[in-house]
C-alpha positions in Angstrom: -2.7 47.6 297.7 -3.4 49.9 300.7 0.3 50.7 301.2 0.7 51.7 297.5 -2.3 54.0 297.8 -1.0 55.6 300.9 2.5 56.0 299.4 0.9 57.7 296.4 -1.3 59.9 298.6 1.8 60.9 300.6 3.3 62.4 297.4 6.6 60.8 298.1 7.4 59.8 294.5 10.9 61.0 293.6 11.9 61.7 297.2 11.6 58.2 298.7 11.4 54.6 297.7 9.0 51.9 298.9 10.4 48.4 299.4 7.9 45.5 299.6 9.3 42.2 300.7 7.5 38.9 300.3 5.1 37.4 297.8 1.5 36.3 297.7 -1.7 36.1 295.7 -2.0 39.9 295.4 1.5 40.4 294.0 0.3 40.9 290.4 -2.5 43.2 291.4 0.0 45.3 293.4 2.4 45.5 290.4 -0.4 46.6 288.1 -1.4 49.3 290.7 2.2 50.5 290.9 2.2 50.8 287.1 -1.2 52.5 287.0 -0.1 55.1 289.5 3.3 55.7 287.8 5.3 54.5 290.7 7.6 52.1 288.9 10.7 54.1 289.8 9.7 54.3 293.4 8.3 50.9 294.4 10.6 47.9 294.5 9.3 44.3 295.0 12.1 41.8 295.1 9.8 39.1 296.4 10.5 36.6 299.2 13.9 37.0 301.0 15.6 34.7 303.4 16.4 37.4 305.9 14.8 40.8 306.2 17.4 42.2 308.6 19.8 43.6 306.0 16.9 45.4 304.4 15.7 46.8 307.7 19.2 48.0 308.6 19.2 50.1 305.4 15.7 51.4 305.9 14.6 54.8 307.2 11.4 53.4 308.6 8.8 50.7 308.5 5.2 50.6 307.6 2.6 47.9 308.2 -0.7 48.4 306.4 -2.3 45.1 307.4 -6.0 45.0 308.1 -5.7 41.8 310.1 -2.8 40.5 312.1 -2.1 38.0 314.9 1.2 39.0 316.4 3.1 40.8 313.7 6.7 39.5 314.3 7.9 41.8 311.6 7.0 44.8 313.8 9.2 43.3 316.5 12.0 42.9 314.0 11.6 46.6 312.9 11.7 47.6 316.6 14.9 45.6 317.1 16.4 47.7 314.4 15.1 50.9 316.1 13.1 52.1 313.1 10.3 54.6 313.2 7.1 52.7 312.6 3.7 53.5 311.3 1.0 50.7 311.4 -2.7 50.4 311.1 -4.2 49.6 314.5 -6.0 46.5 313.4 -8.0 44.5 316.0 -5.0 42.5 317.3 -1.3 42.7 317.1 0.2 46.1 316.3 -1.0 47.9 319.5 0.4 45.0 321.6 3.8 45.0 319.7 4.1 48.8 319.7 3.1 49.2 323.4 -0.2 50.9 322.5 1.5 53.4 320.3 4.4 54.5 322.5 6.9 52.8 320.2 5.4 53.6 316.9 2.5 55.5 315.3 -0.8 53.6 315.3 -3.3 54.8 312.7 -7.0 54.0 312.8 -7.8 51.2 310.3 -8.8 52.6 306.9 -7.4 56.1 307.6 -5.4 56.5 304.4 -4.6 60.2 305.0 -3.4 59.4 308.6 -1.2 56.6 307.2 0.1 58.8 304.4 1.0 61.4 307.0 2.9 58.7 308.9 4.9 57.8 305.8 5.7 61.5 305.2 6.8 61.9 308.8 9.1 58.9 308.5 10.7 60.3 305.3 11.1 63.8 306.7 12.4 62.3 310.0 9.5 63.9 312.0 8.6 60.4 313.3 11.5 59.6 315.7 12.8 56.1 316.3 11.5 54.6 319.5 13.4 55.0 322.8 16.0 52.3 323.1 15.3 51.5 326.7 11.5 51.2 326.2 12.1 49.1 323.0 14.4 46.7 324.9 11.8 46.3 327.7 9.1 45.7 325.1 11.1 43.1 323.1 11.9 41.3 326.4 8.1 40.7 326.7 8.2 38.6 323.5 11.5 36.8 324.2 11.3 33.0 324.1 12.2 32.6 327.8 9.4 35.0 328.7 6.9 33.3 326.6 8.1 29.9 327.9 7.4 31.0 331.5 4.0 32.4 330.6 3.1 29.1 328.9 4.3 27.1 331.9 2.2 29.2 334.2 -0.9 28.9 331.9 -0.6 25.1 331.7 -0.2 24.9 335.5 -3.2 27.1 336.0 -5.3 25.0 333.7 -4.2 21.8 335.4 -4.9 23.2 338.8 -8.4 24.2 337.7 -9.1 20.8 336.2 -8.1 19.1 339.4 -10.0 21.7 341.5 -7.5 21.5 344.3 -5.2 24.4 343.7 -2.1 22.2 343.9 0.8 23.0 341.5 1.9 20.3 339.1 5.6 19.5 339.2 7.1 18.6 335.8 10.3 18.7 333.8 11.1 19.4 330.2 14.1 17.8 328.5 17.1 19.7 329.7 15.4 21.3 332.7 14.7 20.1 336.2 12.1 21.0 338.6 9.8 23.4 336.7 6.7 24.3 338.6 3.7 24.5 336.4 1.2 27.1 337.6 3.6 29.5 339.2 5.9 30.5 336.4 8.8 29.9 338.8 11.8 27.6 338.2 13.7 25.7 340.8 
């Protein structure tokens, strides 16, 4: 509902389209809101799709109006497509994914005018796509191999603290040999 209000506030009707993918319990409310604001020709809601990448490839930008997030993987997918991004800086997630705003515009939660401005800037191309090198470096932080190493290090640290002796725990996962829990190193 917030995204629809911001799109309306940005006065983009007729000059841009808004595509909302997915479904959920608010779908009917959003459709009624679109109709009440006269945005039926501008807002498209195809529902759940198997793969958002083709839609992202055709998009001029990406907007995330969530009030609450964990790690919004959809922002990482939008970064991978090198799209300009505007997102509410909710308590967790967007700032981490967007490198504290260096890879996209973070707007204070609830700032409808700031979010609408971000949408206008995407449409007018005043919000540039993120730098490719910085984006690649940021996406690497969330790569499975990176997360795997962090997880191994965390488990090793926890085991070391439980034992109270500071020794590293040697272990192996299927398909690996000689992983050292606690150090994040592989041998």
